[in-house]
C-alpha positions as CSV (number, residue, x, y, z in Angstrom):
1,M,166.8,-73.0,-10.8
2,R,170.3,-74.3,-12.0
3,N,172.6,-76.6,-9.2
4,F,175.3,-74.7,-7.2
5,K,178.7,-76.3,-7.4
6,L,182.2,-75.3,-6.7
7,P,184.4,-73.9,-9.6
8,S,186.8,-76.8,-10.5
9,K,190.4,-76.2,-10.3
10,K,191.1,-75.1,-13.9
11,E,188.6,-72.0,-13.3
12,M,190.6,-71.0,-10.1
13,N,193.5,-71.2,-11.4
14,F,191.8,-69.2,-14.4
15,I,190.5,-66.4,-12.1
16,F,193.6,-66.3,-9.8
17,S,195.8,-65.6,-13.2
18,S,193.7,-63.0,-13.6
19,F,194.4,-61.3,-10.7
20,S,197.3,-58.4,-10.5
21,K,200.1,-59.2,-8.2
22,K,198.5,-56.6,-5.5
23,E,195.2,-58.3,-5.7
24,R,196.6,-62.0,-5.6
25,I,198.3,-60.8,-1.9
26,V,194.9,-59.1,-1.0
27,F,193.1,-62.9,-1.7
28,V,195.8,-64.8,0.0
29,G,195.2,-63.2,3.1
30,L,191.8,-62.9,3.0
31,L,192.0,-66.5,2.6
32,V,194.2,-67.4,5.4
33,T,192.1,-64.8,7.7
34,L,188.9,-67.2,6.8
35,L,190.8,-70.3,7.4
36,L,192.2,-68.8,11.1
37,S,188.9,-67.2,12.0
38,T,186.9,-70.3,11.2
39,I,189.9,-72.8,13.0
40,L,189.0,-70.0,15.5
41,M,185.3,-70.1,15.8
42,L,185.4,-74.1,16.0
43,Q,187.5,-74.4,18.8
44,N,185.5,-71.9,20.7
45,I,182.6,-74.0,20.0
46,N,184.3,-77.2,20.9
47,K,185.0,-75.9,23.8
48,S,181.5,-74.5,24.8
49,F,180.9,-78.3,24.8
50,M,183.6,-79.3,26.9
51,V,184.6,-79.7,30.5
52,R,187.1,-80.8,32.7
53,A,186.4,-84.2,34.2
54,P,188.5,-85.6,37.3
55,L,190.3,-88.9,36.2
56,R,190.3,-91.7,38.9
57,G,193.6,-92.6,40.1
58,G,196.9,-91.4,42.0
59,S,197.2,-91.6,46.2
60,I,198.0,-89.3,48.8
61,S,199.3,-89.7,52.5
62,L,197.9,-88.0,55.2
63,G,199.6,-87.6,58.4
64,I,197.4,-88.1,61.9
65,V,198.2,-87.2,65.6
66,G,197.3,-90.2,67.7
67,V,196.8,-93.8,67.9
68,P,192.9,-95.0,66.7
69,R,191.2,-96.9,68.9
70,F,187.5,-96.6,68.5
71,I,186.8,-96.1,64.5
72,N,183.0,-95.8,65.0
73,P,180.5,-93.1,65.2
74,I,179.5,-94.4,68.4
75,L,182.4,-93.9,70.9
76,A,184.9,-91.7,68.3
77,N,186.3,-89.4,70.1
78,S,189.9,-88.5,69.1
79,E,191.3,-87.0,66.3
80,A,192.7,-90.3,64.7
81,D,189.3,-91.9,65.5
82,L,187.0,-88.9,64.0
83,D,189.4,-88.9,60.8
84,L,188.7,-92.0,60.1
85,V,185.1,-92.3,60.8
86,S,184.6,-89.1,58.3
87,F,186.0,-91.6,55.4
88,I,184.5,-94.8,56.3
89,Y,181.3,-94.0,57.5
90,S,178.1,-92.8,56.0
91,G,175.3,-90.8,57.8
92,L,171.7,-90.1,57.1
93,M,172.7,-86.9,55.5
94,R,176.5,-85.5,55.1
95,K,178.1,-82.3,55.5
96,S,179.3,-80.3,52.4
97,S,182.5,-78.4,52.0
98,N,180.6,-75.1,52.3
99,G,178.6,-76.5,55.6
100,T,175.4,-77.1,53.8
101,L,173.9,-80.4,54.1
102,I,173.2,-82.8,51.6
103,Q,171.1,-86.1,51.1
104,D,174.0,-89.5,51.9
105,L,172.0,-92.3,52.7
106,A,168.6,-90.6,53.0
107,E,167.0,-90.0,49.3
108,K,164.1,-87.8,51.0
109,Y,162.9,-86.8,53.9
110,E,159.6,-85.5,55.5
111,K,159.6,-83.0,58.5
112,S,156.0,-82.1,60.7
113,Q,154.9,-78.7,61.1
114,N,155.3,-78.3,64.5
115,G,159.1,-79.9,63.9
116,L,158.1,-83.0,66.3
117,I,158.5,-85.6,63.5
118,Y,161.0,-86.3,60.8
119,I,160.7,-89.1,58.2
120,F,163.3,-90.6,56.2
121,T,163.3,-92.4,53.1
122,L,166.4,-94.4,52.3
123,K,168.3,-94.7,48.6
124,D,167.9,-97.9,46.7
125,N,171.2,-100.0,46.2
126,L,172.7,-99.0,49.8
127,Y,175.6,-101.3,50.6
128,F,178.5,-101.9,53.6
129,Q,181.7,-102.8,52.5
130,D,181.4,-106.3,53.2
131,G,178.3,-106.4,50.5
132,K,175.6,-106.7,53.1
133,P,172.6,-104.0,52.5
134,V,171.8,-100.8,54.4
135,T,168.5,-101.5,56.0
136,A,166.0,-99.2,58.4
137,N,167.5,-102.0,61.0
138,D,171.1,-100.7,61.0
139,I,169.6,-97.1,61.3
140,L,167.7,-98.2,64.7
141,F,170.6,-100.0,66.5
142,T,172.9,-97.1,65.8
143,I,170.5,-94.6,67.0
144,N,169.9,-96.6,70.1
145,K,173.6,-97.6,70.9
146,V,174.3,-93.8,71.0
147,K,171.3,-93.6,74.1
148,D,172.3,-96.4,75.8
149,R,173.2,-94.8,79.1
150,I,175.6,-97.6,79.6
151,I,177.9,-96.9,76.6
152,E,178.3,-92.9,77.2
153,S,178.5,-91.9,73.6
154,P,179.8,-88.5,73.2
155,Q,176.9,-87.8,70.6
156,K,174.2,-89.1,73.0
157,V,173.5,-85.4,74.0
158,N,172.3,-85.1,70.7
159,W,169.9,-87.9,70.4
160,D,168.1,-87.1,74.2
161,G,164.6,-86.9,74.1
162,V,164.6,-88.2,70.0
163,S,162.9,-91.6,69.8
164,V,163.6,-93.6,66.4
165,E,160.6,-96.5,64.6
166,K,160.8,-98.4,61.9
167,I,157.9,-97.8,59.0
168,D,159.7,-100.7,56.9
169,E,162.8,-102.1,55.6
170,K,163.5,-98.5,53.7
171,I,161.9,-96.0,56.1
172,V,162.6,-94.6,59.6
173,K,160.6,-92.3,61.6
174,F,162.2,-89.6,64.5
175,T,160.0,-88.3,67.0
176,L,161.4,-85.2,69.4
177,K,159.8,-84.4,72.2
178,Q,160.4,-81.0,71.2
179,P,161.4,-79.0,68.0
180,Y,165.3,-78.6,68.1
181,A,166.4,-76.4,65.0
182,S,169.6,-78.2,64.7
183,F,168.3,-81.9,64.7
184,L,169.1,-82.2,60.9
185,E,172.6,-82.1,61.7
186,N,172.4,-84.8,64.4
187,T,171.6,-87.0,61.3
188,T,175.0,-86.6,59.8
189,L,175.8,-89.5,62.5
190,G,177.9,-92.4,60.5
191,I,175.5,-96.0,60.2
192,M,177.2,-98.6,61.7
193,P,176.3,-102.4,60.2
194,A,174.3,-104.0,63.2
195,H,175.0,-107.3,62.2
196,L,178.7,-106.4,62.8
197,W,178.4,-105.4,66.3
198,E,175.0,-106.3,68.0
199,N,176.5,-109.8,69.6
200,T,179.5,-108.4,71.1
201,P,180.2,-105.0,73.5
202,L,181.0,-102.2,71.5
203,E,184.5,-101.6,73.0
204,L,185.5,-105.1,72.7
205,N,184.4,-105.4,68.9
206,N,187.5,-106.2,66.5
207,A,185.7,-104.1,64.2
208,N,186.4,-100.7,66.5
209,T,190.2,-101.1,64.5
210,N,189.0,-102.8,61.4
211,P,185.7,-101.0,60.8
212,I,183.1,-101.6,57.8
213,G,180.8,-98.6,57.0
214,S,179.1,-97.5,53.8
215,G,181.5,-94.4,53.3
216,P,183.6,-93.2,50.3
217,Y,186.5,-95.0,51.2
218,M,187.3,-98.8,53.1
219,I,190.3,-100.2,54.4
220,S,192.4,-102.5,51.9
221,S,195.5,-102.7,54.6
222,I,196.5,-102.4,58.4
223,S,200.4,-101.8,59.6
224,K,200.9,-102.3,63.0
225,Q,204.3,-101.7,65.2
226,S,206.1,-104.9,67.1
227,S,204.2,-103.7,70.0
228,G,201.0,-103.9,68.1
229,I,200.2,-100.5,67.9
230,I,199.0,-99.3,64.6
231,D,200.9,-97.0,62.8
232,H,199.4,-97.0,58.7
233,Y,196.1,-97.5,57.4
234,E,195.7,-97.8,53.4
235,L,192.0,-96.8,52.2
236,I,191.0,-97.4,48.7
237,P,187.8,-96.5,47.4
238,F,184.2,-98.1,48.1
239,K,182.7,-98.6,44.6
240,K,179.0,-98.9,46.0
241,F,179.5,-95.6,47.7
242,V,176.0,-93.9,47.6
243,L,177.5,-90.3,46.2
244,G,180.0,-92.3,43.7
245,E,183.1,-93.8,43.5
246,P,186.0,-91.6,44.8
247,Y,188.6,-90.7,42.5
248,I,191.9,-91.0,44.6
249,Q,192.8,-94.7,44.5
250,N,194.7,-94.9,47.6
251,I,194.6,-92.9,50.9
252,N,197.9,-93.6,53.4
253,L,197.1,-92.5,56.8
254,R,200.0,-92.5,58.9
255,F,199.9,-91.8,62.7
256,Y,202.3,-89.8,65.4
257,Q,202.9,-89.0,68.8
258,N,202.8,-85.1,68.6
259,E,202.8,-82.3,66.2
260,N,205.9,-81.9,66.5
261,D,206.6,-85.5,65.1
262,L,204.0,-84.7,62.1
263,V,205.2,-81.8,60.9
264,K,208.7,-83.4,60.9
265,A,207.2,-86.5,58.8
266,L,205.9,-83.7,56.7
267,V,209.3,-82.2,55.8
268,D,210.6,-85.9,55.6
269,K,208.3,-86.4,52.6
270,E,206.8,-89.5,54.9
271,V,203.2,-87.6,54.1
272,E,201.9,-85.0,52.2
273,E,199.2,-83.6,54.2
274,I,199.0,-82.8,58.1
275,S,195.9,-80.9,59.8
276,S,195.7,-79.0,63.4
277,I,198.8,-77.1,63.7
278,T,199.6,-74.5,65.3
279,P,199.5,-71.2,63.9
280,L,203.7,-71.1,64.6
281,N,204.1,-74.2,63.0
282,A,202.1,-73.0,59.9
283,E,204.2,-70.1,59.4
284,N,207.3,-71.6,59.3
285,L,205.8,-74.4,56.9
286,K,204.4,-71.4,54.7
287,K,207.6,-69.8,54.6
288,K,209.4,-73.3,53.3
289,N,206.6,-72.9,50.0
290,Y,204.0,-75.3,51.6
291,Q,200.4,-74.7,51.0
292,V,198.5,-74.1,53.8
293,E,195.3,-73.8,54.3
294,S,193.0,-72.6,56.9
295,A,189.1,-72.1,57.8
296,I,187.3,-70.5,60.9
297,L,186.8,-72.9,63.7
298,P,183.6,-72.3,66.0
299,R,185.3,-71.3,68.9
300,V,185.3,-68.6,71.2
301,F,188.3,-68.0,73.7
302,G,187.9,-65.0,76.0
303,L,188.0,-64.1,79.4
304,F,185.6,-64.8,81.7
305,F,185.2,-63.8,84.9
306,N,184.1,-65.0,88.0
307,Q,182.1,-62.5,90.5
308,N,181.9,-64.9,93.4
309,V,185.9,-64.8,93.5
310,N,186.6,-61.1,92.8
311,Q,184.0,-58.5,93.6
312,L,186.3,-55.8,91.1
313,F,184.2,-58.0,88.1
314,T,180.7,-56.9,88.7
315,D,182.0,-53.4,88.0
316,K,181.2,-52.7,84.6
317,A,183.7,-49.7,84.0
318,V,186.5,-51.8,85.2
319,I,185.4,-54.6,82.3
320,S,184.5,-51.9,80.2
321,A,188.2,-50.9,80.7
322,I,189.5,-54.2,80.3
323,N,188.0,-55.1,76.9
324,Q,189.1,-51.1,75.9
325,A,192.8,-51.8,77.2
326,I,193.2,-54.9,75.2
327,D,194.5,-55.1,72.0
328,K,193.1,-58.6,70.1
329,S,194.2,-57.6,66.8
330,K,197.9,-58.0,68.1
331,I,196.8,-61.2,69.7
332,V,195.8,-62.3,66.0
333,R,199.2,-60.4,64.7
334,D,201.6,-62.3,66.9
335,V,200.3,-65.2,68.3
336,L,198.1,-66.4,65.8
337,F,200.0,-65.0,62.8
338,G,196.9,-63.8,61.3
339,Y,195.1,-67.4,61.9
340,G,192.2,-66.1,63.5
341,L,190.0,-63.2,63.7
342,A,189.4,-60.7,66.6
343,I,185.8,-60.5,68.0
344,E,183.1,-58.8,69.8
345,S,180.9,-61.4,70.5
346,P,179.5,-64.8,72.3
347,I,178.7,-66.2,69.1
348,P,181.7,-67.5,66.5
349,P,182.3,-65.6,63.1
350,N,181.4,-68.4,61.2
351,M,177.8,-68.7,62.5
352,T,177.3,-65.8,59.8
353,E,173.6,-65.5,60.1
354,Y,174.1,-64.3,63.9
355,Q,176.9,-62.5,63.2
356,K,176.6,-58.4,63.3
357,L,179.5,-57.0,61.0
358,K,181.8,-55.0,63.6
359,T,182.8,-51.7,62.4
360,K,186.0,-51.5,61.6
361,T,187.6,-47.7,63.8
362,D,190.8,-46.0,63.0
363,I,190.7,-44.7,66.4
364,P,194.6,-44.7,67.6
365,R,195.5,-46.8,70.3
366,E,196.5,-44.3,72.6
367,E,193.6,-42.4,72.6
368,I,191.8,-45.3,73.2
369,L,194.1,-46.1,76.0
370,Q,193.5,-42.5,77.2
371,K,189.9,-43.2,77.0
372,A,190.1,-46.6,79.2
373,Q,192.5,-44.5,81.8
374,N,189.8,-41.6,82.2
375,D,186.6,-44.1,82.3
376,L,188.2,-46.0,86.1
377,S,189.5,-41.9,87.2
378,K,185.8,-41.2,86.6
379,V,184.6,-44.1,89.2
380,G,187.2,-43.2,91.8
381,W,190.9,-45.5,90.6
382,K,193.7,-43.6,90.7
383,K,197.5,-44.9,90.4
384,G,199.8,-45.1,92.8
385,V,203.7,-44.9,92.8
386,D,204.0,-48.2,91.7
387,G,202.3,-47.2,88.7
388,F,199.4,-49.2,89.1
389,L,195.4,-48.2,90.4
390,G,193.8,-47.8,93.4
391,K,190.9,-47.2,95.3
392,T,190.1,-45.9,98.8
393,T,186.6,-46.8,99.8
394,T,185.6,-46.7,103.7
395,E,184.1,-50.2,105.0
396,K,182.4,-50.7,108.2
397,K,183.6,-47.0,109.3
398,K,187.0,-47.9,108.1
399,K,189.5,-46.6,105.0
400,V,190.5,-49.4,103.0
401,T,192.4,-49.5,100.1
402,K,191.5,-51.8,97.3
403,K,194.4,-52.2,94.8
404,L,192.6,-53.1,91.1
405,E,194.4,-56.5,90.0
406,F,193.4,-59.9,89.6
407,S,194.6,-63.4,88.3
408,I,194.2,-64.7,85.1
409,S,194.3,-69.0,85.1
410,T,194.5,-71.0,81.9
411,G,196.4,-73.5,80.3
412,N,199.6,-74.6,79.6
413,I,199.4,-74.3,75.9
414,P,202.1,-71.9,74.0
415,E,199.1,-69.7,71.9
416,L,197.2,-69.5,75.7
417,T,200.4,-68.5,77.9
418,K,201.2,-65.8,74.9
419,T,197.9,-64.3,74.7
420,A,198.2,-63.4,78.8
421,E,201.2,-62.2,79.0
422,L,199.9,-59.7,75.6
423,I,197.2,-59.4,77.8
424,K,199.0,-58.5,81.2
425,Q,201.5,-56.0,79.4
426,D,198.4,-54.1,78.1
427,L,196.4,-53.9,81.2
428,A,199.6,-52.6,82.4
429,E,199.4,-49.5,80.6
430,I,196.5,-48.8,82.1
431,G,197.3,-49.4,85.6
432,I,196.1,-52.8,86.1
433,K,198.0,-55.5,88.0
434,V,197.5,-58.8,86.7
435,E,198.8,-62.2,87.8
436,I,199.3,-65.0,85.5
437,K,198.3,-68.8,86.7
438,T,199.2,-71.5,84.4
439,F,198.1,-75.1,84.8
440,E,198.3,-78.7,82.6
441,T,195.0,-79.0,80.9
442,G,193.8,-82.1,83.5
443,N,194.7,-80.1,86.1
444,L,193.1,-76.9,84.9
445,N,189.8,-78.5,84.2
446,Q,189.5,-80.9,87.3
447,N,190.6,-77.8,90.1
448,V,190.5,-74.8,88.9
449,I,187.5,-75.1,86.2
450,R,184.9,-77.2,86.9
451,P,185.1,-76.7,91.3
452,R,185.3,-72.8,89.5
453,K,188.5,-71.8,91.1
454,Y,189.5,-68.6,89.3
455,E,189.3,-65.2,89.2
456,A,189.4,-64.8,85.5
457,L,189.7,-67.6,82.9
458,L,191.3,-67.5,79.6
459,F,189.4,-70.3,77.9
460,G,187.9,-71.3,74.9
461,E,184.6,-72.5,74.0
462,I,184.0,-74.9,71.6
463,I,180.5,-74.1,69.8
464,N,179.5,-76.9,68.1
465,N,176.3,-76.2,67.4
466,E,173.6,-73.7,68.8
467,S,172.7,-75.9,71.4
468,D,176.3,-75.2,73.2
469,L,174.9,-71.7,73.1
470,F,172.8,-72.2,76.1
471,A,175.4,-74.9,77.7
472,F,177.6,-71.8,77.8
473,W,175.4,-69.2,78.9
474,H,172.4,-70.9,80.8
475,S,172.3,-70.1,84.5
476,S,171.4,-73.5,85.0
477,Q,174.8,-73.9,83.9
478,R,176.9,-72.0,86.6
479,K,177.6,-75.0,88.4
480,D,179.9,-78.1,87.3
481,P,179.2,-80.6,85.1
482,G,177.7,-76.9,83.3
483,L,179.7,-75.1,81.3
484,N,178.7,-71.1,82.2
485,V,182.0,-70.4,83.6
486,A,181.3,-66.8,83.2
487,M,179.0,-67.5,86.2
488,Y,176.2,-65.5,83.8
489,T,173.0,-65.2,85.1
490,N,170.2,-63.5,83.0
491,A,166.5,-64.1,83.1
492,K,165.9,-62.4,79.7
493,V,169.0,-64.8,78.2
494,D,167.5,-67.9,79.5
495,K,164.6,-67.1,78.2
496,I,165.8,-66.4,74.5
497,L,167.9,-69.3,74.7
498,E,165.3,-71.7,75.7
499,D,162.8,-70.3,72.8
500,A,165.9,-70.5,70.2
501,F,166.3,-74.2,71.0
502,V,162.6,-74.7,70.3
503,T,162.0,-72.1,67.1
504,V,161.9,-74.0,64.1
505,D,161.7,-70.9,62.0
506,E,165.4,-69.9,60.6
507,E,164.6,-66.2,60.3
508,A,162.9,-66.0,63.6
509,R,165.5,-68.1,65.6
510,T,168.5,-65.9,64.0
511,K,167.0,-62.7,65.5
512,K,167.0,-64.3,68.7
513,Y,170.4,-65.0,68.7
514,I,171.5,-61.9,68.0
515,Q,168.9,-60.8,71.2
516,F,171.2,-63.2,72.9
517,S,174.5,-62.1,71.5
518,D,173.5,-57.7,72.4
519,E,172.2,-58.3,75.8
520,V,175.7,-60.7,77.3
521,K,177.7,-58.1,75.4
522,K,175.5,-55.0,76.9
523,D,175.8,-57.0,80.4
524,M,179.7,-57.7,80.0
525,G,179.8,-61.1,80.7
526,A,183.0,-61.9,79.8
527,I,185.7,-60.4,77.4
528,F,185.6,-62.2,73.9
529,L,188.7,-62.4,72.3
530,Y,189.3,-64.3,69.1
531,S,187.8,-67.3,66.9
532,P,191.5,-69.7,66.1
533,K,191.6,-70.7,62.5
534,F,191.5,-74.5,61.2
535,I,195.0,-75.0,60.0
536,Y,196.3,-77.4,57.4
537,V,198.9,-78.3,54.6
538,V,197.3,-79.8,51.3
539,S,199.2,-81.2,48.5
540,K,200.4,-79.0,45.4
541,N,199.4,-82.4,43.1
542,I,195.6,-82.8,44.3
543,S,192.7,-80.8,43.9
544,E,190.6,-80.8,47.0
545,P,187.0,-78.4,47.4
546,K,188.0,-75.4,49.2
547,V,187.0,-76.0,53.0
548,D,185.4,-72.4,53.7
549,H,182.8,-73.9,56.6
550,I,184.3,-76.5,59.7
551,I,182.6,-77.3,62.3
552,S,185.4,-80.2,63.8
553,P,188.4,-80.8,61.9
554,E,187.5,-84.1,61.0
555,D,185.1,-82.5,58.4
556,R,187.6,-81.6,56.1
557,Y,187.3,-85.5,55.3
558,L,183.8,-85.5,54.5
559,N,184.2,-84.7,51.2
560,A,187.6,-87.1,50.2
561,Y,185.3,-88.6,47.4
562,L,186.0,-85.6,45.4
563,W,189.4,-85.3,45.7
564,Y,191.3,-85.7,42.3
565,G,194.6,-85.4,40.3
566,Q,194.5,-85.2,36.8
567,T,191.6,-84.1,35.0
568,E,190.4,-84.5,30.8
569,N,188.6,-82.8,28.7
570,I,185.5,-84.2,27.6
571,W,182.0,-83.1,26.0
572,K,179.7,-82.3,29.0
573,I,176.9,-85.0,27.5
574,F,179.1,-87.8,28.7
575,T,179.6,-86.8,32.9
576,N,177.6,-85.7,35.3
577,N,180.4,-83.6,36.5
578,K,180.1,-83.5,40.4
579,A,183.9,-82.6,40.9
580,L,184.3,-79.9,38.7
581,G,181.8,-77.9,36.9
582,N,184.2,-75.1,36.5
C-alpha cells in the first residue's frame, strides 16, 4: 500500500489553475466554509469542556441595624449579633440557600432507628481562627453552656432533654429523651472554642465583641466611636474554613441605629447592601434602580380572638363573615407592596411540604361581601340606622340589643396599623364596627398579650421550626408564658401536635400537620392574613446564591463563602466548582 501524502504547493497550483473561473469561486467558497465550520466546531468542543469559575478578590460593604454585644452562638439575640455569628461560626451542620442541611464540621452522622441517638463524627483538620484544633471537647462545652439554666440562652429550648457525650476526640453522641423531628436543625448551632470561654463568665468575655470561630470569615479590624461603641468590622476569609476558602476578600460591616439611617447609608454609598427593610423602603429603592430581593419568611400574621373577653367570637358565623370580608390581597398589595403572600393556614407557606395549595377564585368582591352579609342576617344580625349590625335577644326575661363590634389591639408599627385600618374599613362594609388600639411593642407584650387583655389581637407568629406550632396552638400554652394567643382549645389538635413532635418519618409527620391545619381552619381559631417577605438589597457587582428558603434573616449570610465578584473560564478538570456549576 502506497503511503498517503498531501499534494505539494506546485501540484496544488497546477490543480487550481486547471479550474474554470466559476469552479475556482466554488472551490474557495467550500474551503472557507470548511475552515469556518472547523473553527466553530473546535470552539464548541472547547466550550463544552470549560466552565465559569469564580475568582478570589473584591470587597463588599454591608449595613446592619444595631450594635453588636454578644457575638457568640449562645447569647446572640439581636440582628447585629446573629448576622456576625453567621459569618464567624460553624456548626456540625449548616443550612444551604435552598433550606437543606449540609455537613459543616461533621464528616457524617448516624441516627438510631428509634430516633433517640445521633452520633456525629468530625472531619479531619478542623481549626478555629486562632489556629487551635476543633475537637469533641468544644462541642460538649458549647452544648452544655446552652443548657446551663443560669445563662438563659435563647437556644436553650432547642436542647432541653438532650444529653451530649464525648466518645473520643472526633466523635460525639447526642441522646434524646424522645424523638425530635427537627433535631438536626439544632446542630447548625455555632461551636465555640472552649479554651477562650471556659474560664470567664460568658457575658464578660472579651470574645463577645472580638470573637473567634471556625466559620468562613474572621475579624481583621474593629473600629469604634469616641464613646467606645463599635461602628465597623472588617472581615477577611478564614483560609482553613472546612467548606473551602471564601472568594470575597474583604467584607465591611457597618452598624446603624435605625432603618432610616441604614437606607440613607445605602443611598450615600457608605454601604452596598442592606437587609430587613420595610416594604415601603424596598419599593422606593426599587424605583431608584436598586436590586431588591426577597424571600418568604416563616411568619404568620393574623387576627387572634379572645373568647374569654368577647363572647362574639364563639359564633362561627361571625368569624366566617369577618374572614370573608377582609380583603387579604389588598393588604398584601397596599401595605406590603407585594412583599408577602395572602394565607389561609396556621402553617407558613415556606413550609411547603405542609401546605395545601389554595385554589384561586375569581368571585367578585361584591358577591363575597353580599354572602357575608347574608350569612350574618341568617343568624339574626340586622343593620341599624347607624349602618352597623345588631341583634336583639332575651336574657333573664329582658330584651337586650347587642352590637356587632369589637376592638383590635396591635403594635405601633406602620405595617400593622395600616393593616388594622384596612380591616376596619372592610368590616364596616358589612356592618361590623371596629375600634383600633395601638401599643408600643414592649407595652403590647407586657400589658396586653401576657395578661391576655385583648378582644382581637393583630399579631405575627414566628414559626422557626415545627415545634413552634406546638407553642402557638397547644391548649397547654393558653396562659402566659405560653404563646397560644388565640386561646385555642381542641383535644384532637393537642394529640396531633404531640404525636407530630415525636414522629420521625417525614411523610407521616407531614400528614399530621395537614390534619392540624385542617382542624384549626375548621374551628376558626383565628383569621390568617399574610406571610411577609424578608427584603434585602444586593450589590450588582457581587454574585450571590438566590435565597429561596429562609428561617431567620441571618440565614442569608450562611452562604457568604460562596459569594464572588469576577469569574474566568477554565477547564472543568481544574476546578471542583463549588460556587457555579452552571
